Structures are given as C-alpha cells and as structure tokens.
N, C-alpha and C positions, 0 to 999 in steps of 0.2 A: 772370861776364861781366861786360866792362864800358862797353857801349854799347848805344845807345837812337836805332834809326834812322826818321827822322820820316818818312814819302814816301806816306801815307793819297793815289790819285786821288781817289776819296769829298771831299774837301780842295782843294775849287775856287781857289783859289788857288794849291796848291799843283802843278797842269801848266793846265788847260784857263783860265784868267783867270790867268796867273803872274804879273802884269803891276801885278796891281791889288793894293795894296799889303790890311792885316789891320785891322779897325777900333779904335777900341779896347774892347768884348768880347771880340775872336777872340783881342784882342794882348796882350786879362790870361789869358784859357784858357794860348795856347802860353807867357807869361810864367812861368805857373805852372811847368806841365810842364820849366820848364830847370831849376826851381829844387829841383825838385820830381829831379828826378833828382842834381839835383847831388851833392844831401844826400846820397842814395841813393850817390855816388861814381861816379856812369854820365854818360862821354861824352853827352850830345845832340847830337844833328850833324841840322841842319834839310835837308831834298834840295829845289831847286828843278826840274824838270821842262820846259822852257821848252818842248821841238823840236818841237812840232803845229806852233804858229807864231808859230816865233821869224827873226827874218832875223841871219843870222849877218853879216851885213858894217851895217844898221843902225846908228848909232851913241845914233836915239831907243831904239831897243830896249837894247844895252849900257848906253842913264843908268835906265833904264827895272829892269836889273837889278841895275843897282850901287843905288840906290834903296831894293827890297823885302831886297834882302842889309843895306840901312843899318836897318831897323825892324828885325830879326832879331838884328842885334850890338845894336841898343841896349835887348832885351827881354834880354840876355846870355848869349845863343848864341855859340858861339867855333867849333863846325863844323860845314863844310857838305858839301853834295855835291850835282853837276849829273848829268840823268840826263836822256839823251838814249835810253832801249830804247823800244818801244812804237808806235817813226815811221818815217814815209816816209823811205826815204832818198836824198832827193833835196833838189839846189840850187834855187833860184828863181832867177829871170834876170838877175838883179843881183843874186843871191850868185856869182853861176860865173861870170860878170866879173871876180872876185875873191882868189875860191879857182876850186881845182883840181882839192877831192875833197870833199866831208864829211867827210869823214877829217878834212882840213886846217882843214875851217872850221870843225868843235865842236875839235878843238885848242886853235886862236884865240882861240875865246869861253875856253874853258875857265881858259887861261893868263890870259887876258885879267883875269878874276874872281876866280885869285891873289894878282895884282897888288893886287888893289888891296881886297884882306882882310890881304895886309901891311903896310899902309899902314895897320894899326889892330892887326895881332896879327900881334908881329914874325915870329911860329914859325906862320903858317898854314898850315896841307895840305888840303888839299881831296880829297870819293875823285867819281869820276869814272864812270855805267854806262856801255861802248858802246849802239852801238844793235846789233849782232850780241854781244853780252852769250854766246852759247856757241859750244861745233861745231856743233851742226848750223845753225847762224845765217851764222854764218864759213869754213863746213868747212874742212878745216885750217889752224891755223894759223900754219903756213910758206905757204901758200897763200894766206896773206890779203891784202890792198893796201891793209883798212881797219888789219887792226892794224896790221899794219909800221908807217899811217906816224903811226901816235897813238901808236904804243911809242920811237919816235923825234922827235916832234917835242911831248906833251903831258911837260913840267916833270916831273922826278922825282921828286918825291915825291909828288903825285897818287897816287892809289890810284884802283887798273881793278878796278872789280864782273866777275867771271863765276858761271856756274849750274853750268862742268862740259861733261858733252863732251852732255848736252841741255838743255830748260830746266827739264825737274822729272827730274835726277837720280838714279840711281836708282847707281850706282858715278860715284869719283872718281877716279884709279889718280893715282900719284906720278909715274909717267913723264909722263901725257896734262897736268899743270898744266911739269913738266920746260918741254918741249915749247914751250909759251905761254908762261912766260917766258925765252925767249929772245927769243920780237917783240916783246915789250909793253917788252920791259928790264927789268924790275924783277918782285916776286911777287906773285897774285894775290888783288883780297880779293874770298870767297867768299858770293854773295850767294847762298843756301840755295833751295830749292823742295820740299828732303823735305819737308817736313807743309805745304804750299802745298795748297789746298782752290779755292782760287776759279775752276779753272775749273770744276769742276764741286761743286759742294755738295750733292748725293749721297751725298758723298764724305766724312770725316773721319780723320785718322788718327793716330795714339793711340800710336802704337809709339817705339820709339826714333831716336836719331840713330845710323844706318849708313849702313851705303860706301860710310866714308872711313877705310883707314888711317890709325896713330897720325903713320906715318913723314911725313901728310900737313902736320905740324906746323910742318917745314921751311922745307919748301915754299911760305908763303900768309902773305900779312899779314892776315891770321886769319878772319874766318868773322860772314853775317852770318844772322843766322836769318828767311824770308819764314813767318811760321804760319800755320796756319789759322785761321780769318777767325774761331772762336767762342774766345777767348777763356779758355775756363777747360777750353778740351779743351787744350789745350799745356802744361803745369802734366810729364809726359810727355817728349815733345819737347825741351822750354825745359831743366828740370832735365836730361833724360840730355846733350844740350849740354854746356852751365856742367861737367858730368866729363869728356866726351870733352875738352875744354878742358884739365882739369887735370890728366889722363890722361899717367902716364910710360912705365912700364912695359910695361905691354898695357893692351890695349882687347879688350873680352867683351860688346856691344854684347846680348847679352839678357840680360846678369849685371846690367847700368846700368837692364833699362829692368824685370828686377827691387828691385833694389833703389828709384828710387826710384815702380813701384808702390806702392809699403810706406807711404815721405812718403802719396801721393795718398787709399789711403785713407782717413786720417784726414778730409780733405771726403766723405767716404760716407758719414756717419749719418743716420739714419735716424728718422725717428717709432716710438714701438713699435707693433705686438708686430717689425717687420721689422728683420735686423740683413743690413745686406751683407758677408761673405768674403771674402779673399785673394784664392778662389780664381776665383769666381764674376769677381769686376774683369777677371783674368784673361783670365777667358775670354772677355769683352767687350770688352777692349783687342786683343785675338787678330784675333777678328772686320773691327777696322775698326785694323792696323798698320801700312803703309805704304803706300805707290800701288803697290807692281807685287810684294806677300809677303801672304801672310796668317798671323798665329807663328799657332805649332804647333797651339797647339789649336784653331785652325779649319779649318784646314788639313788635318788625321785629320776632321773634322767633315763637311764636303766630302768627303775624301776616299772618307768609311763611306758615303753617301748615295753617290756612282755605281756604286760599288759594287754598292746596294744596289739600282739601278734594272736593269743590267747582272747580277742572280744570283738565281736559285730563292727565293724566301725560304729553301726547305727547308735552305737551304745558309748561311743568312745571318746566324747563329750567332755573334762576340763583336761582332761593327761595326755588325747589328743592334741590337743590346743595348745595345752606346754612345750609339751615337748618334738609340736616345731618354734613353736616360740626359741625353745631351746636347739635344735639345730640350727635354725638362724643366726643366732647371739653366735657362739662359737664359729662357726662358719667366717660371718662379720673376723671374730675376733680374732682368729687367722690368720686372713686377709690383710687385716690390718698390721701384724704383726713382721708380714715383709720392708716396711717399714723402718721397723725400730732404728735406734739415731745407731746404739749401746750392741754392734754390729756381732762383740762375743759374747752374749744373751743372745741372738737370732741364732745364732752359727749351736750352740752347747744346749736350745732348746730344738730347732728344726724340722730333726724327721720327725723326734715325737708329736711334735703339732701334726706336722704333715701329715702322719698314718692317722690324728685321730680325726682332721678335716673330710677325709678320704674315710674312711667307715661312718663318719658321721651323717657328707654324702651322697652313701649310698644305703645305707639301711632310710633315710628321706625319702631318697627315689624308691624306696618302696615299703614304705608305707602310704604312696600317694601311688602305686601301684595299686595296694591291696584298698584301697580307695572306691578305685573303678574295678574292681577284679573279683573281694571278695575274697582272696584267697581260690575263687575257681578256676578251672582251665591251665593256659596252658602259664611254664614257671615261669618266674620272672627274672630277666633277662638286663643286662644295665649299658647303656645304650653307648654311654662312657668307656667300659672297665671288657677292655677282651678274654673273651671265658679264657682260663690255663695262661697267663700276663699274671695278671691282679689274681696277688697273694699267690704268687706262686711258685716254684724252686723245690728245694732238698727239703727244707725247714720245712717251707709247708706239705710240702705231701708226704712227710714221715707223722706232724700236727694229729693228719687228719687219718691216718689209721691207726693210731693211738689217743683217742680221745679222750676226753676226760671228764669227768664230774659234772656237779654244782657246786661241793663237797673235795676240789683237787684231786681227788682218788682213779686209778684206772683199773679200769678190767676188760681184760681180755674178752674179745671176737671173732670169731673164726672164721677167717674171708675166706670166702669158694673160693681156691682152685681153680688156677688158669693156665697152658700148659703154656698160652706166652709167657708166661714169668719164671716157670718151669724150664731151671740149669739144666735141668736131668733127661728136656730135652730139647739143648741144641746137639 
C-alpha cells in the first residue's frame, strides 16, 4: 500500500470552512503528517471539499482555493484531491449565467486547479470526486449526462472516484467498471466503502476485503479504502486489501482473512490468567464480518438459533449442543477481552463486544427457558434485564414501530389508534 488520503469531514478547514488557512499549530501537525508519510514511502494526498458553498464563477473563491492549496504546497504536500460529494447538485443564479450545468462548472474548477498545481509541480495530477459517485446516484453510467460531461471535460490525467454500484458496494464487477470507463474516458479510482461504518456506529466490520475479483486490477487506477472509524478495528480490512493489491494468480478472501487473523492475534495478548485463542478471535470477527455477510461461524450460530426457535426441544440434537457451546465460547471470550493489554484495542471494540455479550446471554437464557416450557404458558422474562430499560430508548421504540423483514425491506402495518397518543385530544 502506498497512499494516504486525508479527507476528514471533522476537519472544518477541509470542508465547511475550506477557505480558512490552517493556524501555525495545525499547519505544523499537517507538515509532520506529510513528512511521516514520505518517510514510509506513502503519497500523502490532501483533499479539499469546497462544494457546500463554492461559487464556481467567483474569482474571489478561485483565489481563496489557490491560496489554501499554496499553504499545503509550502507544507510539502504534492498530491491533491478536490471533492464534490454529498452536496446539492445545483448552480446559483450567478453560476448558471456562466455554466450550463454543474458538471461543466466542476470540471472548470478542477481543470483550473490542476493548471495552478502544474505551475509548481510539472507532473502534478489531481483526484476528483463527482457528486454522483456511484451507480445508485448516477443511474446507468451510459445514461448519465453528468458523467458524460466530466468524462469529456476533465483533463485526462485527473483520476475520478467511484464507489461501485452502491455507496457501500458488496460486489464490484469488471463489467460494470468497463461500462463506466467508456463514459468517463479513463480508468476509475475505487473509493471503497466496504468497511466504512460511519453511517451506522452500532456496526463494525472485521472481515476481509471481498467482492472484488482479481481481474478488476487491470480495469481501475487504484483502490482507496474508507475503513471503520475505530482505528484499531482496521487490521484485517487493510491487511487483506494490501494482500489483494499484491495478488497475481488467485484471490481467496477467506484465506486472506485467516492469514491476517494470525497477525492480528498478536495484538490480543491479555494479562494473566486469560489467553485468547485463534479460534475465539475468528468467531468474534465472524460476528462482525461485512455489511451484508456474516462470517461462517456466526452464520451457523444464527441458523442454529433459528432452528431452535422453530423446533421442539426434544429434536434440537446437535444444533442445540452446538448453540450452547458457541454461547459459552462467546461469553468467555468477551469476558477475557476486558484483560487485554492493548487498551486502545479494547476501547475500540468494547461497546460492540459488550452488546453482543448481553444479547448472547439473553438468548441463552431464553433457550434454557424453552427447554423447560416448550414455548407454552407465561411469556419469558429475563431476571437480569429490567423491562423497558434494556433495549430501551427512542431509537429502540422507533425500530419496533417500523419493523424490517429478513430482506431488509419495510412494510407499513397500520397501528390501532390510541387517544392517549392522539395530539388532537390534548
């Protein structure tokens, strides 16, 4: 791996306050980061995202953009990206008088920025994130006027970001990328959200880089990963991405996962007397695998629980024994995690691990109750969890009101009217 892209939205001067120069302290931190990257053979790319309030036709804004980039050049930065993602694709009245479309306006700004960079760096290039950066946003690339215009107008050396068919793409096919190439007139740069969890912080992804065939190598100009927000959670995602980048003859994501897992296990040392084993860590990672996929052991655990819920206890057999063993293994692992020597690793995973532990304890108690009651008689009540407190709060109430089927779809189910909750009765 050879590149680090700097684009954090919580750096106000990257996006919301893009015109503002960095203070001496901030500039010193960025200069140190650029230096550290260079020392490790990494290209540091500074990204600026002016699209929230940029006037494409304003000479004042053009000057502000050049001034900001000049500061980064003085700090040693040599690679840049301009991002127009997550903005409203509309022109102001002033911009509309000069440009016929958003794509034309953005291409003009990007090309002018590249010309400015080349007055300082003769072979400078630029990365560009379009406003529709996946097929879900653009529609079929061949039918997208926006993509056709940026493909035609952007200087050919400018790299164009793409996340695939979706914002979070479980799979990216060679055929879809070839179709995109024909429209944007270059190989796209994959900005991969496979392991990103900023859209749902109750989730975390510890599985391998997957769903991208090895043949994709020849169709793209590179891959940038937007990983978990929790730094310590990214060992397997990033290590397997590096393995994918180096692979030549064949690619097996699960085999890569197993290899990366062995390396990550070295970070899971505990204070005596506990010791975390490889198979325990594998089970934990399988529970937090990929956005649309559980790891194999977690999938078996889920299938066993479903079987137990729909089968009389006398017929549970091997599935029942395996389920109880997995419950015990997970609870033991999650208890041992509290003794991790690497406290940053513990704190990165703690909330996810503890939520899983409590759910496993709950369903384990429920299965024990089923054995004795066979589902008949009074409803199950956990002695350890106070009703309306555990799994409580506004979010839980909202989720219960808008339930989701196993395919992830929502269907309206009218609720009975209650005068107590009818605002007109107040």
